[in-house]
C-alpha positions as CSV (number, residue, x, y, z in Angstrom):
1,M,-13.5,-33.0,-19.3
2,R,-10.1,-31.9,-20.7
3,E,-6.9,-32.1,-18.8
4,G,-6.5,-29.2,-16.4
5,E,-9.9,-27.8,-16.9
6,G,-10.7,-28.3,-13.2
7,W,-7.5,-26.4,-12.2
8,R,-8.4,-23.5,-14.5
9,F,-11.9,-23.4,-13.1
10,F,-10.4,-23.5,-9.5
11,A,-8.0,-20.6,-10.4
12,G,-10.7,-18.4,-11.9
13,T,-13.1,-19.0,-9.1
14,V,-10.6,-18.4,-6.4
15,L,-9.3,-15.2,-8.0
16,G,-12.9,-13.9,-8.2
17,I,-13.7,-14.7,-4.6
18,A,-10.4,-13.3,-3.4
19,G,-11.1,-10.1,-5.4
20,I,-14.5,-9.7,-3.7
21,M,-13.0,-10.2,-0.3
22,R,-10.3,-7.6,-1.0
23,I,-13.0,-5.1,-2.0
24,F,-14.7,-5.8,1.4
25,D,-11.4,-5.2,3.0
26,A,-11.3,-1.8,1.2
27,I,-14.8,-0.9,2.4
28,W,-13.9,-1.9,5.9
29,A,-10.7,0.3,5.8
30,W,-12.7,3.3,4.6
31,S,-15.5,2.9,7.2
32,Y,-13.2,2.1,10.2
33,N,-13.4,4.8,12.8
34,G,-11.4,3.2,15.6
35,A,-7.9,3.9,16.8
36,L,-5.0,3.1,14.5
37,T,-3.0,0.1,15.6
38,G,0.6,0.7,16.7
39,D,1.9,-1.5,13.8
40,L,0.7,0.9,11.2
41,Q,2.8,3.8,12.4
42,N,5.8,2.4,10.5
43,A,3.9,0.4,7.9
44,L,5.0,0.1,4.2
45,F,2.2,2.3,2.8
46,G,1.8,4.8,5.6
47,H,-0.4,5.0,8.6
48,S,-3.8,5.8,7.0
49,Y,-6.5,3.2,6.6
50,D,-7.7,5.1,3.6
51,T,-4.5,4.4,1.7
52,Y,-4.8,0.7,2.5
53,G,-8.5,0.9,1.3
54,W,-7.4,2.2,-2.1
55,I,-4.6,-0.4,-2.4
56,W,-7.0,-3.3,-1.5
57,L,-9.6,-1.9,-4.0
58,I,-7.0,-1.9,-6.8
59,I,-5.9,-5.4,-5.9
60,G,-9.6,-6.5,-5.8
61,V,-10.3,-5.1,-9.2
62,I,-7.2,-6.8,-10.7
63,L,-8.2,-10.2,-9.1
64,I,-11.8,-10.0,-10.4
65,A,-10.6,-8.9,-13.9
66,S,-8.2,-11.8,-14.1
67,S,-10.9,-14.2,-12.8
68,F,-13.2,-13.3,-15.7
69,G,-10.4,-13.6,-18.2
70,V,-9.3,-17.0,-16.9
71,L,-12.9,-18.3,-16.8
72,T,-13.5,-17.2,-20.4
73,G,-10.2,-18.7,-21.6
74,N,-8.5,-15.5,-22.7
75,P,-4.8,-16.4,-23.4
76,F,-3.6,-13.0,-21.9
77,A,-5.6,-13.7,-18.8
78,R,-3.3,-16.7,-18.0
79,W,-0.4,-14.3,-17.4
80,L,-2.6,-11.7,-15.6
81,G,-4.0,-14.6,-13.5
82,I,-0.4,-15.7,-12.6
83,F,0.4,-12.1,-11.6
84,A,-2.9,-11.8,-9.7
85,G,-2.2,-15.1,-7.9
86,A,1.1,-13.8,-6.8
87,I,-0.5,-10.5,-5.7
88,L,-3.0,-12.6,-3.7
89,A,-0.3,-14.4,-1.9
90,I,1.9,-11.3,-1.3
91,S,-1.0,-9.1,-0.2
92,A,-1.9,-11.6,2.5
93,I,1.4,-11.0,4.2
94,W,0.0,-7.6,5.4
95,W,-2.5,-9.4,7.5
96,M,0.0,-11.8,9.0
97,P,0.4,-10.0,12.4
98,Y,-3.4,-9.9,12.9
99,Y,-4.7,-13.1,11.3
100,P,-1.8,-15.6,10.8
101,I,-3.9,-18.7,9.9
102,W,-6.0,-16.8,7.4
103,S,-2.9,-15.2,5.9
104,L,-1.2,-18.6,5.5
105,T,-4.4,-19.9,3.9
106,Y,-4.4,-17.0,1.4
107,I,-0.8,-17.5,0.6
108,A,-1.3,-21.3,0.0
109,V,-4.3,-20.6,-2.2
110,G,-2.4,-17.9,-4.2
111,V,0.4,-20.5,-4.8
112,L,-2.2,-23.0,-6.0
113,V,-3.6,-20.5,-8.4
114,V,-0.1,-19.8,-9.8
115,Y,0.5,-23.5,-10.1
116,A,-2.8,-24.1,-11.8
117,L,-2.3,-21.4,-14.4
118,A,1.4,-22.2,-15.0
119,M,0.7,-25.9,-15.5
120,Y,-2.7,-25.9,-17.1
121,G,-3.5,-22.4,-18.3
122,S,-2.0,-22.6,-21.8
123,R,-3.9,-23.3,-25.0
124,E,-1.7,-26.3,-25.6
125,S,-2.7,-27.9,-22.3
126,A,-6.3,-27.2,-23.0
127,M,-6.1,-29.2,-26.3
128,G,-4.7,-32.2,-24.4
129,S,-1.2,-32.3,-25.7
């Protein structure tokens, strides 16, 4: 196994799983029929769960696309993966008031993805230099 190959596999896998989870978040947002929470009245992207559903769907697609790119070794995917890892960490902040432990876990995993791709995602590190 080459140096950093495990980190790249970790990053690609986590990005894919997180993307699927964000798509589930979007489906939940579109199908939720309950009352709006008071926190959404002054939220960043408005007070509609439909809006958040679309945002989470877009984030999920970006995460899954970067996952495939990282796992196939595409050089551009390294930068897309770093960007997606940052999105993963930042988007978890929206859930902080409701699920603080899961949000902190998402943030930590996003930071690990950024680290993995920044340190071991380049072609030079794949060749063992």
